[in-house]
C-alpha positions in Angstrom: -9.0 -34.6 -14.0 -8.7 -33.3 -17.4 -8.5 -29.7 -19.0 -10.6 -29.2 -22.2 -7.5 -29.0 -24.2 -6.4 -32.4 -23.0 -9.2 -34.9 -22.5 -7.0 -37.8 -21.9 -5.3 -36.6 -18.5 -6.2 -38.1 -15.1 -9.8 -37.3 -13.9 -10.7 -35.2 -10.8 -12.0 -38.3 -9.0 -8.8 -40.2 -9.6 -6.6 -37.8 -7.7 -4.5 -39.9 -5.0 -4.0 -38.9 -1.4 -6.4 -38.9 1.5 -6.3 -35.0 2.1 -7.1 -32.4 -0.5 -4.1 -30.3 -1.8 -3.5 -26.7 -0.5 -5.8 -24.3 -2.3 -4.8 -20.8 -3.5 -8.4 -20.0 -4.7 -10.1 -19.1 -1.6 -13.6 -20.1 -0.5 -14.5 -16.4 -0.8 -13.2 -16.2 -4.6 -15.1 -19.5 -5.2 -18.4 -18.1 -3.7 -18.1 -15.0 -5.7 -17.5 -16.9 -8.9 -20.3 -19.3 -8.6 -22.7 -16.5 -7.5 -21.7 -14.7 -10.7 -22.3 -17.8 -12.9 -25.7 -18.3 -11.5 -26.6 -15.0 -12.6 -24.9 -15.1 -16.0 -27.0 -15.2 -19.2 -25.3 -18.3 -20.7 -25.7 -21.7 -19.0 -22.7 -23.3 -17.5 -22.8 -26.1 -20.1 -23.2 -24.1 -22.9 -24.6 -25.8 -26.2 -23.6 -29.3 -24.7 -25.8 -31.5 -22.5 -24.8 -31.5 -18.8 -23.7 -35.2 -19.0 -21.7 -34.3 -22.3 -20.1 -31.2 -20.6 -19.1 -33.3 -17.3 -17.8 -36.3 -19.2 -14.9 -34.2 -20.4 -13.9 -33.5 -16.7 -15.1 -36.6 -14.4 -15.5 -40.2 -14.7 -19.2 -40.2 -13.9 -19.6 -43.9 -13.7 -17.1 -43.8 -11.0 -18.7 -41.2 -8.9 -21.6 -42.4 -6.7 -25.1 -41.5 -7.0 -26.9 -39.3 -4.5 -30.1 -41.3 -5.3 -30.4 -44.6 -3.7 -32.2 -46.1 -6.6 -29.1 -45.6 -8.8 -25.5 -46.7 -8.6 -23.6 -43.9 -10.4 -23.7 -40.1 -11.0 -24.3 -40.7 -14.7 -27.6 -42.6 -13.8 -28.4 -40.0 -11.1 -27.9 -37.1 -13.4 -29.9 -38.7 -16.4 -32.8 -39.3 -14.1 -33.2 -36.0 -12.6 -31.9 -33.6 -15.3 -32.6 -35.5 -18.6 -35.8 -37.5 -18.0 -37.4 -35.4 -15.2 -35.5 -32.2 -15.2 -36.4 -31.9 -11.6 -33.3 -30.2 -10.3 -32.1 -26.6 -10.3 -30.1 -25.5 -13.3 -27.0 -24.6 -11.1 -27.1 -27.9 -9.1 -23.6 -28.8 -10.1 -22.3 -25.6 -8.2 -23.4 -27.1 -4.8 -22.8 -30.7 -5.5 -19.6 -31.8 -3.4 -18.9 -34.7 -5.8 -17.6 -32.1 -8.3 -15.5 -30.1 -6.0 -16.2 -26.7 -7.3 -16.6 -24.9 -3.9 -14.2 -27.0 -1.7 -12.1 -29.1 -4.2 -8.5 -28.4 -5.5 -7.7 -25.5 -7.5 -7.1 -27.6 -10.7 -10.6 -28.9 -10.6 -12.3 -25.5 -10.4 -9.9 -24.0 -13.1 -10.6 -27.0 -15.5 -14.3 -26.5 -14.9 -14.1 -22.8 -15.9 -11.8 -23.5 -18.7 -14.2 -26.0 -20.2 -17.0 -23.4 -19.9 -14.8 -21.3 -22.2 -14.1 -24.2 -24.8 -15.4 -23.5 -28.4 -17.4 -26.7 -28.3 -19.2 -25.3 -25.4 -19.2 -21.6 -26.2 -19.1 -21.0 -29.8 -19.2 -17.2 -29.6 -15.7 -16.0 -29.4 -16.6 -12.5 -28.1 -19.1 -14.1 -25.4 -16.2 -16.4 -24.3 -13.6 -13.4 -24.2 -16.1 -11.5 -22.0 -16.7 -14.4 -19.8 -12.8 -14.9 -19.4 -12.4 -11.2 -18.5 -15.1 -11.4 -15.8 -13.6 -14.6 -14.4 -10.1 -13.3 -14.3 -11.0 -10.3 -12.3 -12.2 -12.7 -9.5 -9.1 -14.9 -9.9 -6.5 -12.4 -10.0 -6.1 -11.8 -6.2 -5.6 -15.5 -5.8 -2.8 -15.9 -8.6 -4.8 -17.7 -11.3 -6.1 -16.7 -14.8 -7.7 -18.1 -18.0 -5.7 -17.5 -21.0 -5.9 -18.4 -24.7 -3.0 -20.6 -25.2 -3.9 -22.4 -28.7 -6.5 -22.2 -31.4 -9.1 -24.7 -32.4 -10.9 -24.1 -35.9 -9.8 -20.5 -35.6 -11.1 -20.1 -32.1 -9.3 -19.6 -28.9 -8.9 -22.5 -26.5 -8.4 -21.2 -22.9 -6.3 -22.8 -20.4 -5.6 -22.0 -16.6 -2.3 -20.5 -15.6 -0.7 -19.2 -12.5 0.1 -15.4 -12.4 1.5 -13.0 -9.8 -1.1 -12.5 -7.2 -2.9 -8.9 -7.9 -3.3 -7.4 -4.3 -5.6 -4.7 -5.5 -9.0 -5.3 -4.5 -12.1 -5.0 -6.8 -13.8 -2.0 -5.2 -15.3 1.2 -6.4 -14.7 4.4 -4.4 -17.7 6.7 -4.3 -17.6 9.8 -6.2 -18.3 13.1 -4.4 -17.3 12.4 -0.8 -14.6 10.5 0.9 -14.9 7.0 2.5 -12.3 6.8 5.3 -12.2 3.1 5.5 -11.5 2.6 1.8 -9.2 5.4 1.5 -7.2 3.9 4.4 -7.0 0.9 2.3 -5.8 2.6 -0.7 -3.1 4.3 1.2 -1.9 1.0 2.6 -1.9 -0.5 -0.9 0.3 2.3 -2.0 2.7 1.6 0.9 2.8 -2.2 0.1 3.8 -1.0 -3.7 6.4 1.3 -2.5 7.9 -1.1 -0.2 8.1 -3.8 -2.8 9.8 -1.0 -4.9 12.5 -0.4 -2.3 11.3 3.1 -1.6 11.8 3.0 2.3 11.8 6.6 2.8 8.6 7.2 1.0 7.0 4.4 2.8 7.9 6.0 6.2 6.2 9.3 4.9 3.1 7.6 3.6 2.8 5.8 7.0 2.5 8.9 8.9 -0.1 10.5 6.3 -3.7 10.5 6.0 -5.4 10.3 2.5 -8.4 12.3 1.1 -9.8 13.2 -2.2 -10.6 16.9 -2.9 -12.7 18.1 -5.8 -11.2 21.0 -7.8 -14.4 22.8 -7.4 -14.0 26.7 -7.7 -10.3 26.5 -8.5 -11.2 24.9 -11.9 -10.0 27.0 -14.8 -10.2 25.3 -18.2 -6.8 25.2 -20.0 -6.8 23.9 -23.7 -5.3 20.4 -24.0 -5.3 19.2 -20.3 -7.7 16.6 -18.7 -9.1 18.5 -15.9 -12.9 19.2 -15.6 -15.0 20.6 -13.1 -15.7 17.1 -11.5 -11.9 16.3 -11.5 -10.3 15.3 -8.1 -6.9 15.7 -6.4 -5.4 13.2 -3.8 -4.4 15.2 -0.6 -1.8 13.5 1.6 -1.9 15.3 5.1 1.0 14.9 7.3 2.5 16.4 10.4 3.8 20.0 9.7 7.5 19.0 10.6 7.5 16.3 7.8 6.3 18.5 5.0 9.7 19.4 3.9 10.7 15.7 3.8 8.4 15.2 1.1 10.7 16.3 -1.7 9.5 16.5 -5.2 11.2 13.2 -6.0 9.4 11.5 -3.2 6.1 12.9 -4.1 6.6 11.7 -7.8 7.4 8.2 -6.5 4.2 8.1 -4.2 1.9 9.5 -6.9 3.1 7.1 -9.3 2.0 4.2 -7.1 -0.9 5.9 -5.7 -2.2 7.1 -8.9 -2.0 3.5 -10.3 -4.0 2.1 -7.4 -6.8 4.8 -7.7 -6.8 4.2 -11.5 -7.3 0.4 -10.9 -10.1 1.3 -8.5 -12.1 3.2 -11.2 -11.0 6.5 -9.8 -9.3 8.0 -13.0 -10.7 11.2 -12.1 -8.1 11.7 -9.5 -5.4 13.5 -11.6 -2.9 14.9 -9.2 -1.6 14.7 -5.6 -0.6 17.4 -3.1 0.9 17.3 0.4 -0.3 19.5 3.1 0.7 20.2 6.7 -2.0 18.9 9.2 -3.6 22.1 11.2 -2.5 22.1 14.9 -5.6 21.0 17.2 -7.4 24.0 18.5 -6.5 25.0 21.9 -9.0 24.8 24.9 -10.7 28.1 25.7 -12.4 28.9 28.9 -14.6 31.9 29.9 -11.5 34.0 30.8 -9.9 34.1 27.6 -10.3 37.9 27.2 -8.2 38.3 30.3 -4.5 38.7 29.6 -2.3 35.8 30.7 1.5 35.4 30.8 2.7 32.2 28.9 3.9 29.5 31.3 7.6 29.5 31.7 9.7 27.0 29.8 13.2 26.8 29.1 13.4 23.4 27.3 12.4 21.8 24.1 9.7 24.3 22.9 8.4 21.6 20.5 8.0 19.0 23.3 4.3 18.9 23.0 4.3 18.4 19.2 4.5 14.4 19.9 0.8 14.2 19.0 1.3 16.3 16.0 3.0 13.8 13.6 6.6 14.5 14.8 8.9 11.5 15.2 9.6 10.5 18.9 12.3 8.4 20.5 13.6 7.7 23.9 10.7 10.1 25.1 12.2 13.0 23.0 10.5 14.8 20.0 12.4 15.6 16.8 11.5 18.2 14.1 11.9 15.8 11.2 12.7 12.2 10.1 16.2 13.5 9.2 16.7 14.9 12.7 15.9 11.4 14.2 18.4 9.6 11.9 21.1 12.2 13.1 20.0 11.4 16.8 20.4 7.6 16.2 23.9 8.2 14.6 24.9 10.5 17.7 23.8 7.8 20.1 26.0 5.3 18.5 28.9 7.6 18.8 27.9 8.1 22.4 28.0 4.4 23.0 31.4 4.0 21.5 33.0 6.7 23.7 35.0 5.6 26.6 33.2 6.4 30.0 35.8 9.0 30.9 35.4 10.8 27.7 31.6 10.7 27.4 29.3 13.1 25.4 25.8 14.4 26.2 23.2 15.0 23.6 20.6 17.5 23.9 17.7 17.8 21.0 15.9 20.9 20.7 17.1 22.5 24.0 15.8 26.2 24.0 18.3 28.8 25.0 18.4 32.6 25.0 21.1 34.3 23.0 22.3 38.0 23.6 21.0 39.5 20.5 18.9 36.8 18.9 16.2 36.0 21.4 15.2 32.4 22.2 16.5 29.7 20.0 16.1 25.9 19.7 19.1 24.4 17.8 18.5 20.7 16.5 21.2 19.5 18.8 23.6 20.6 21.4 26.3 18.2 22.1 28.5 18.5 25.3 31.7 16.8 26.1 35.3 17.5 27.4 34.3 20.7 28.8 33.3 22.0 25.4 30.0 22.3 23.3 29.1 22.2 19.7 25.6 23.0 17.8 24.5 20.6 15.2 21.8 21.8 12.7 20.2 19.4 10.2 19.1 21.5 7.2 16.3 20.5 4.9 15.9 22.0 1.3 14.1 25.0 2.6 17.4 26.2 4.4 19.1 26.8 0.9 17.2 29.8 -0.2 19.1 33.1 -0.1 17.1 34.6 2.8 17.1 31.4 4.9 20.9 31.0 4.2 21.5 34.5 5.3 19.5 33.9 8.7 21.6 30.7 9.3 24.7 32.4 8.9 23.6 35.1 11.4 22.6 32.5 13.9 26.0 30.8 13.6 27.6 33.9 14.1 25.8 34.6 17.5 27.0 31.0 18.7 30.5 31.8 17.7 30.4 34.8 19.8 29.6 32.4 22.7 32.8 30.3 21.8 30.5 27.4 20.5 31.0 26.4 16.8 28.0 25.1 14.6 28.1 22.0 12.5 25.5 21.8 9.6 24.3 18.6 8.1 22.3 18.6 4.9 19.0 16.5 5.3 19.9 14.3 2.4 23.2 13.2 4.3 21.0 11.2 6.7 20.1 9.0 3.9 23.3 7.2 4.3 23.8 6.7 8.1 27.2 5.1 7.8 28.7 8.1 6.0 27.1 10.5 8.3 28.5 8.5 11.3 32.1 8.8 9.9 31.6 12.5 9.2 30.3 13.2 12.8 33.1 11.2 14.3 35.7 13.3 12.7 33.8 16.7 13.3 33.1 15.9 17.1 36.7 14.5 17.4 37.9 18.0 15.9 35.6 20.2 17.8 34.9 18.6 21.2 38.1 16.5 21.8 40.4 18.8 19.8 41.8 16.0 17.7 43.6 16.8 14.7 
């Protein structure tokens, strides 16, 4: 086979081997391209005759005829397309001798490049538009047609391999949300974040649901911005316990990739992203709801029923955040390292009543060696002046019970190895009284 830029290279019908090579351009892509070419304004052979066009790619004298009256494809084509003109204009697309639907990639790509050649398509702008449209089909399969040289001042296109574009060519409908397409958009965003090494952002995106919300009544024109009454925002809905995990830095990472996906899918009207906690499910109400009822007694894990509301779960236990889950995993590693006679017990979110502070559920209560220690994992919201004072007051109530409190900043869980070393030291000092 030969490309238009090198007419003396081996022809398609001279390729060795009994089996066709592996193809990257899928049958779906080929069908899309051929359907598009059938409806294109210009004919596939341009200003050349069909035989002259195909002569640049195939040995028509070596290909067999499909008409028993003739010996070669050249004679066949001349009789049916030149003398009688009794075949369809797009006959070549379905003819298996030319391998456009089921042949090797280089056969298809050389055919498309030949269509763009200046001797076939003299209009430079028309060739550029055709190349752009064809590249849109080819990008997901890792191929493109690029101008690599000039002939008489006009570009000559050649096929090249490119990184596969995983973003599909779909248009999201304006005005309402399509759950299936938005789920795919979120999946693409997750894929891009994963390729970028943003593991924490990936976990949060995986637990999210995406919707698009029109600015609507909240629209207030500000000179110089891009917002209009038809502007949308992307809404990531996530379990209430995970909202605090979506720091501004992580939101910027996610929006950088999500916004790029939406823009490529012709949704440039989505211009921002917000993260919101999911509303808890409405409770079941019976006809006796007006009658006062005492709450059912419970003295353990008041958030135990939150497993279906987006909270992390492991070992049948529910955790208030991803950071708490990481801390639990580190504690269980330390637990396995303990000698049987010096074991520790780990109680996540065990509810207890304090004398002057009511019922509280510390993140972890760790027991061992006849002693106890409270471990709290503090997210960013713990560092405001009011919350910090509340935390100090809570720690004071535990000190009155002879139980110390260890506080871990949520960002320390991003490095489990360092966290493990720190907890080993802290538990050694508080539980096992090691200096």
